[in-house]
N, C-alpha and C positions, 0 to 999 in steps of 0.2 A: 690168094697166097702165091708167092713167087715160086716158080718151078724148082728153085734150088732148096726151098724149105720143105722139110718133111718131119714127121714125128720121129723122134729118136727114143729108143728104149734102152735103158741101161740094164744089163744083165750081169750078175756076178758069175764068173766062170772059174773053174779050177785052172791054175796055171799049167798043169800037166796036159790039159786039153788044147792049149794054144801052141801054134806052130810058128816060130820066128821065120821071117822071110830070109832065105839063104842069100839072096842077092841084095840085101839091105846095104847100101854103101855108107851108111852112117855108123860111126864107131863110138863107143862109150868107154872111157878110161875108168879104171877102178875108182879114182878120185871122184869123177863125175857121178858114178853110180852111188857112192857114199853120200854125195851132196843131195842127190834125188831122194835117197832113203831118209836122210835127215829132214828134208822138206815134207815127205809123206808122214814121218813120225810127228812132226810139229803141227802140220795143217790138215792131215788126213789125205786120203787118196781121192783127189778132186778132179783128176783128169783121166777119164776112162781110156782103156786100150781100144784102138779101132781095129776091128777084125773083118775078114771076108766071110762068106757064107760057110766056109769049111774050117773056120777057126784060125786061118792064117793071119798073122799080125801085119797090119798095114802101118800103124803108128803106135809107138809106145814101147819099143824094144828096151830102152833104158829104164822105163818105169817097171817093166817085168823083172829085169835084173835087180832093181832096187827092192822090189817086193820079195824076191827070193832071199836077198840079203837080210831082210827083216823077218824072214821065216813065215811069210804069208803063204797060204795055199790057194787063195782065190783073189781075183782082182775084178774091178768093174770093167765091163766091156760095152762097146756099141758095135753092132753088126752093120756093115755097109754092103748089103747084098746087091745093090744096083750097079756097082762098078764093073766094067769090063776088065780083062787082064791088063790091057794097055793103060787104062785109067788108074787102076790100082798101083801099077809100077810107077807111073808118073806122079801119083799122089804121095807115094813113099818118099820121093825126092823133094817134091814141092813142099810138103809139110815141114821138112827140116830147113830147106833153103830159104823159104819165105820168111821164117822167123829170124834167120841170120841177116836178112836185108833190113831189118828194123834198126833204128838208132836210139840214142838216148838224149833226152833233154837234160843236159848236164847240170844246169843250175837246179832243176827240180829234183833230179836224182840225188845231188849233193844234199839238198835240204831234207829229203826223205830219209837218207842215211843218217844225217846229223840228228834228226828227230828221234829215230829208232835208237841211236846210241845214247841219247840223253834221257830216255825213259827209265823210270825206276821200276822196271819189271824184269822178270826172269826170261829174257829173250836173247838167244844167241844170234846176233845180227848176221852172222855168216850163213844163216839159213836162207838168206837172199841170194846166195851164190857168189857173193863178193867176199874176198878174204880180208882179214883185218888190215894188212898193209895197204890194200887197195882203198878200203874205206877211209883210213887215216889220210891217204893222199888226196882223195876226193874232197873230204871235209876240209883239209888244209887249203886246197885250191879255193874252196868257197870262202873261207875266212880271209885268205889273202886278197881275193877279188873284192871283198867288202872293205878291206883296209885301204884299197886304192881308189875308192869311190871319190870323185872330185867334190861331191856335195859334202863330204866329211872333212875336206881340207881345212887346215887352220889358217886363218887370215892373219897376216902379220900387220901389226899396228905400228906406224912410224912414230918415232920419239920426238918429232918436231913439235913446238908449242902450237896450240890451237890459235887460229886467226878468226876474229869476229868481224864480219862484214855487215855494215848497216845499210848499204844502198848499192844498187847496180852501178852507180857512178864510181864508187870506190873500187869495184872490181875492174872497171875499164882503166882506171888510173894505175893500177898495179902492173898491168901488162901480163907477162907470163909468170905463173907460179904453180905450185902443186896444190891440188884440191883435196889431198888426203886428209888434212886436219881442218878443213874449212867448216865453220859453223855459220849458218845463215840466220840472221835475225832481221827480218824486214821491219821497217819502221811502222809504227801503228798509225 
């Protein structure tokens, strides 16, 4: 087993026993807390709060605020006893910053959002964290990109009469001409 892997135990703890980190540089707007609460309501509390040996919050400050908004008294936690004070403080920053460094595969994101909006189920697609105008814009970009696909271009047919050529010698005799309406009939 790799030295970074260890058994993790999820323990439900009363929110009142958890101590938010006073030096947490990450902020959570009321709107974001409502979005997190909406996600928890729809999908469940699937991302435990990370705490130190004394119940100090390392990661999950926004999830705790959302749990309080939902009237929850307990949340799932994972205790990270092995971290030094410096590691804990660095992880608080890294946990948030590293997620910000990720990007999006825009065509796949657009397809997933389009799929979700076309389903005939009771799903508020804003639970993804994207708002309806953003989703409409992303799906619109996907549809416009598909409309500009060269493989879908309409080929214009010229209105000149078709020319039937019976032999290569006939081609040589004609000199320069357009081959757009050329029909080749080799002699048998």
